[in-house]
N, C-alpha and C positions, 0 to 999 in steps of 0.2 A: 664151141664158143658159148652156147646157151649155158652149158653147166658152168663155165667160167664166171660168167656174169651173175648166175644165181649165187654162187659162193661170195662173189665180191660184195653183192647187195645184202646178203645175210650178215656178213661181216661189218658192214657200215651201220646196220640197223642195230646190231648188238652193241656195238660201241657207243652209238648215239643213246641208247637207254641207259647205259652205264653212267653217262654224263650227268645225269639228274642227280646224283649223289656226289659228284666231283666238286672240289674246291678250287678257287683261284689261288694257284700254289706259288706264283712268282711275280707279285704285284711290281717289282722293280724292273722287270724285263729280263731277257735271257742273254744278253750280250756277254760274251766271254764264257758262257756256260758249256761244259763238256757233258755229253751223256753216252751211255753205253746201253745197247739193246741186245736181249738174248730172245730168241724166237724159233718158230718153226715155220719154213717156207715150203709152199707147194708149187713146182714147176709144172705148167701146162705147155708142152711143146707143141707148136704149130708148124710141123715139119714138111718139107717138100724137097726131093732129091732129083738131080739130073745126073744119070748114071751113064758111064760109057765103059765098054769092054773092048780092048784092042783098039782104042781110038774112035770107035763108032758108038752113036747113042743107042741105048737099050729102049726099044720102043715099049712105052706102058710101064717101064720098070720105075719103082719108087721105093721109099723106106719109110718106117715109123721108128719113133723113139719112144721108149718107156718113160712116162712121167716119174718125177722123184719128189721126195718130201724130206729134205735134210735140215738139221738144226743150222741156225745162222746166227752171226755175230755182227753187230753194226756199232761203229764209233763215229760220233758227230760232234761238231763244235759250231757254236753261234758266233759268227764273226760280226754280226749286227743283231739288234734284237728281233728282227724278222727275217734274217738270212743265215742259214746254216750250210756247212758242207759235211758230207757223210761218206763213208766207206762201208759197204756191206758185203760180207763174204760167207759163203756157206761151207759146212763141214763136207769135204769132197765125197759126193755120191758116185755110185756106179750105175750107168744106164745101159740099156741093150738095144742095139740097132738090129731091126728086123726087116726082111724084105716084104715089099708090098707090090700091088699091082702085078705085073707079069713075073715079078720075082718073089711072089708070096709063098711059093713051094720051097724056097731055100731056107725059110725059118730064120733063126738066129744067125745074123751075118758076123756080129763081133760086139764086144763091149767096150765102154768107155768109162774111165775114172777121170772126173773133171773137178776143177775148183772154181765155182762161180763168184764173180765179183762185180759189183756195181758201184760206181763212183758219181755222186750227184751233188749239185748245187740246188737248195731248196728255199722257197719263199713261204713264210708262215703267215697265214692270212689273220690269225687271231692269237698271237703268242702267248698272251696273258689271260685268256679266257678259259672257261671250264671245258669248252671243247676247242681243239686246237688243229684245224686242218692245214695241210700244206701241199704244195705241187713242186715238182722239181724236174731237172733234165740233167743229162750227163752221158756216161758211157758205161757199157758192159764189156768187161775184159775177162773172158774165161780161159784158164789154162788147163790144158790136157796134161794129166799126169801119168796115165797108163792106158794101154789098149790091149785086148786080148782077142785072139782069133776064135772064130766059131765056124761058119761055112766058109768064110774067106781065110786066106792065109796072108801073113805079113801085112796085116791090117794096120794102118797108121791114120791119124787125123790131126788136123791143125788146131791151134789155139784160135780163138774167135775175139773179135773186137768190132763194136758198132755202137750206135746211138741207143739211149734208153730214157724213158720217161717213168716218172713215179708220182703217185698221189696217195695221201694218207691222212690219218688223224691220230692225235695224241689225246688222251683223257687222263689228266693228273689227279691223284688222289691226295698228295701232299708235296711238299718241295722235293722230296727224294724219289718217289715212286709214280710211275704212270703206266697205263695200258696203251697200247698203240696197234694199229692195223694199217696195212698199206696194199696197194696194187701197183706193180710195175710191168712195164712193156719193153722188150728188147727186140732189136732187129739185127740178128748176127747170123753168119754162115760159117760153115767149116769145109775145108777141102780134105778129102780122104784119098788114100791110094791103097791098093791091095792086089792080090793075085787070086783068081778064081780057078779051082780045080775043075778040069774038064777031062774027058777020055783021052783028048789029044795033049793033055799037059796043062801047065799053069798059063792062065791068059791074064795079062795085066790089065787093071782097070782103075778108074777114078770116078769119084762123086763129088758134086758140089750140093751140099745138104744145108738148106736153110732151117734154122732152129727155131727162131722168132718166139722165145718163150714169154708167156704171161705168168707172173709170179704173185701168189697171194700169200701174204706174210702177217703174223700177229704174234705178240708176245709182250714182254715186260721191259720197261725203260727205267734205267736208274740214272739220276741227275747228280752231278759233281759240281 
């Protein structure tokens, strides 16, 4: 978490220094404005797993998930000068689930290709200023496109859905282009099922995996 906060702080300081040369790009307000953002997002997973084999909890068993840095696309619309709605999606990345705790010797358990999506309503604190911070809330809806077996067999996991918060800042250069940075947090979990190979045969298992990603995002905004 310390690493996440350091990155988020550096991002905010960088955008704040850029604002010294920015202009007031939209003196008439942003109502009805559509914008598109292209960026790179980094996912810091704060994972925790409750694992069962044959219906019994695995004492000390846990799992970790590899962080991802996919390109992302966002489309937003100002329904009022200081209120917007936005949909943010990421190019589907692949992540690896690894055993941890008493399962650390298992190594890679499986891989997941997923499509992250966050849908929020945002309040813009200074929509016409040279620095335009905003806060918002909504939902994270992540779709699982594919899973692959590693140590586990017949590995499958579910889509996720849960609440999300976002805070960010836009720094306009002119009416058309802006830089932006944001930090979002979601609380989501996935349900997995699988078969674990053992000397006695395949043992069915389940896992409830809390993902709870913190996402740091930065890129270019184009206004229309």
